[in-house]
C-alpha positions in Angstrom: -7.5 10.8 -10.0 -5.9 7.8 -11.6 -8.1 4.7 -11.9 -6.9 1.8 -9.7 -5.7 -1.2 -11.8 -6.4 -4.9 -10.4 -3.3 -6.6 -9.3 -4.5 -9.9 -10.4 -6.6 -10.7 -13.5 -8.9 -12.9 -11.3 -9.5 -10.8 -8.3 -10.5 -12.8 -5.1 -13.2 -11.5 -2.8 -12.1 -9.1 -0.2 -12.2 -10.4 3.4 -13.4 -8.0 6.1 -10.0 -7.9 7.6 -8.4 -6.9 4.4 -11.0 -4.3 3.8 -10.1 -2.9 7.2 -6.4 -3.0 6.3 -7.1 -1.0 3.2 -9.4 1.4 5.1 -6.5 2.1 7.5 -4.2 3.0 4.5 -6.9 5.3 3.0 -6.9 7.1 6.3 -3.1 7.3 6.4 -2.9 8.7 2.9 -5.6 11.2 3.7 -3.4 12.5 6.6 -0.3 12.1 4.6 -1.6 14.4 1.7 -2.8 16.8 4.5 -6.4 16.4 3.1 -5.6 18.3 0.1 -7.1 17.1 -3.2 -6.6 13.3 -2.8 -4.7 11.9 -5.7 -4.2 8.0 -4.7 -1.5 7.4 -7.4 0.5 10.4 -6.4 0.0 9.8 -2.5 1.2 6.3 -2.9 4.2 7.2 -4.9 5.1 9.8 -2.3 4.6 7.5 0.6 6.7 4.7 -1.1 9.4 7.4 -1.8 9.5 8.4 1.8 9.6 4.7 2.9 12.7 4.4 0.6 14.4 7.3 2.6 13.4 5.8 5.9 14.9 2.5 4.8 18.0 4.2 3.6 18.4 6.0 6.9 17.8 2.8 8.9 20.0 0.7 6.7 17.1 -1.5 5.6 17.0 -2.9 2.1 13.8 -1.5 0.6 13.7 -4.0 -2.2 13.8 -6.8 0.4 11.1 -5.1 2.4 9.0 -4.8 -0.7 9.5 -8.4 -1.7 8.6 -9.4 1.9 5.5 -7.3 1.9 4.3 -8.8 -1.5 4.6 -12.3 0.1 2.5 -11.1 3.1 -0.1 -9.5 0.7 -0.5 -12.8 -1.3 -0.9 -14.7 2.0 -3.4 -12.1 3.2 -5.4 -12.2 0.0 -5.6 -15.9 0.1 -6.9 -16.0 3.7 -10.4 -17.4 4.2 
């Protein structure tokens, strides 16, 4: 499994709510990979690729969605 790289050089403490958000995604990715050997890097890549297909099918701009989610992430990381 690929090692996770921190998104920020100075990581902030993880709030309980953000820990639960990450745990939810861990569960989703486990189901998404059908509980085969879990490779987080490959699972995230596959999920993002499928989200791109979903956006294309529903005429959503994936890049806009990704930028918006990055803003949400920054806001959630900075919650206290």
